C-alpha positions, 0 to 999 in steps of 0.5 A: 491812765493815758490821755486817750483813756481820759478822753474816752472816759470823759466822752463816756460821761458826757454821753451818759449825761446827755443820755440821762438828760434826754431820758428826763426830757422824754419822761417829763414830756410824757408826764406833761402829756399824761397830765394834760390828758388827765386834765382834759378828761377831768374837765369833761367829767366836770362838764357832764356833772354840771349838765346833770345837776342842771337837768336834776334842778329842772326836774326838781322844779317841775316835781315841786310845782306838781306837788304844790298843785296836788297839795292845793287840790287836797286842801280844797273842801269837798262837798261830799264823797262822789260815788259812782254806781253802774245801776240806775237809782231805782235798781240800786234802791231795790237791791238795797231793800232786798238786802235789808229784807234778807237781813230782817228775815235772818234776824227774825228766824234767829229770834224764833229759834232763841225763843223756842229754845228758851220756851223748851227749857222753861 
């Protein structure tokens, strides 16, 4: 091996070493940049999650107050059931009495039919 071959060989190995170091530095910088971007995205997602949790807590408090309000109204004793009719009191009374008369008439006709059948059988 001649001195020029050794020199060329050394030059090649130092160049290879420099090239390898440069690639490592580039890949390390690339990894660092990717890591920084990943951390920034993660921080943004965490901040969004914090805002959403805050919003949900506020909504939960409002719903809790509304539920307590409904519950307290349900616990108050009522004086009776409130029913609203579209007819006046007189009209409603007449309608109910008419229904009672119809039921009475039906029951009387049924009783007459039963008594006729029983009289015919005897």
